[in-house]
C-alpha positions in Angstrom: 1.3 13.0 -15.9 -0.3 14.8 -13.0 2.1 16.4 -10.4 0.8 14.1 -7.6 1.5 10.9 -9.6 5.3 10.9 -9.1 4.8 11.1 -5.4 2.3 8.2 -5.4 4.9 6.2 -7.3 7.5 7.3 -4.8 5.3 6.2 -1.9 4.8 2.8 -3.6 8.6 2.5 -4.2 9.2 3.1 -0.5 6.5 0.5 0.5 8.0 -2.1 -2.0 11.6 -1.3 -1.0 10.8 -1.6 2.7 8.9 -4.9 2.1 11.9 -6.2 0.1 14.3 -5.3 2.8 12.2 -6.9 5.5 11.8 -10.1 3.6 15.5 -10.1 2.7 16.3 -10.4 6.4 13.7 -13.2 6.8 15.2 -15.0 3.7 18.4 -15.7 5.7 20.7 -15.3 2.8 18.0 -16.4 0.3 18.0 -19.9 1.9 14.3 -19.6 2.8 12.0 -20.0 -0.3 9.0 -17.8 0.5 10.7 -14.7 1.9 13.2 -14.9 -1.0 10.5 -14.9 -3.6 8.6 -12.0 -1.9 11.9 -10.0 -1.6 12.7 -10.5 -5.3 9.3 -9.6 -6.5 9.0 -6.5 -4.4 12.4 -5.1 -5.4 11.4 -5.4 -9.0 8.1 -3.6 -8.3 10.1 -1.0 -6.3 12.4 -0.3 -9.3 9.4 0.0 -11.6 7.8 2.6 -9.3 11.1 4.5 -9.0 11.6 4.6 -12.8 8.2 6.2 -13.1 9.1 8.8 -10.5 12.3 9.6 -12.5 10.2 10.5 -15.5 9.4 13.9 -13.9 11.4 14.3 -10.7 15.3 14.7 -11.0 17.2 11.5 -10.3 19.1 12.9 -7.4 16.0 14.1 -5.6 14.2 10.9 -6.4 16.9 8.7 -5.0 17.7 10.8 -2.0 14.0 10.8 -1.0 13.6 7.1 -1.7 16.7 6.0 0.1 16.2 8.2 3.1 12.5 7.4 3.6 13.2 3.7 2.9 15.9 3.7 5.6 13.5 5.2 8.1 10.7 2.8 7.2 13.0 -0.2 7.3 14.2 0.9 10.7 10.7 1.1 12.0 10.0 -2.4 10.6 13.2 -3.6 12.4 11.9 -2.2 15.7 8.4 -3.7 15.3 9.0 -7.0 13.5 12.5 -7.9 14.6 12.4 -6.3 18.1 15.5 -4.2 17.4 16.2 -1.1 19.5 18.1 1.8 18.0 20.6 3.5 20.4 20.8 7.3 20.9 23.2 7.8 18.0 21.2 5.8 15.6 18.1 7.8 16.5 19.9 11.1 16.0 21.2 9.8 12.6 17.6 8.8 11.5 16.3 12.2 12.5 19.1 13.8 10.4 18.0 11.6 7.5 14.5 12.9 7.8 15.7 16.5 8.0 17.8 15.8 4.9 14.9 14.4 2.9 12.7 17.5 3.9 15.5 19.8 2.8 16.1 18.1 -0.5 12.4 18.2 -1.3 11.4 21.6 0.0 14.5 23.7 -0.3 16.6 22.0 -3.0 15.8 23.6 -6.3 17.2 21.6 -9.1 16.9 21.8 -12.9 15.5 18.8 -14.7 
């Protein structure tokens, strides 16, 4: 597997995870048919993509990167799609998540 492939799969996992989260909100407790189906399908695709990342990238790094970036992306969707406004502390927290993801990926040397 080419070194760039895990990060392509990670990007796809983030896209699918964010899509699933967005549609889960629209599903209103899975009472709305279309958003419920979209959320279910995209979470399955997300897990498939993550499992491919974990073939070459350590589990902790994979999940830390996925979770952090998915939180950021879902927050952006909340701002755009659901007109939600993060307060100062939420914004600082999101910035710290970004810093954490960068640290894990660039500075965290782990053994596979």
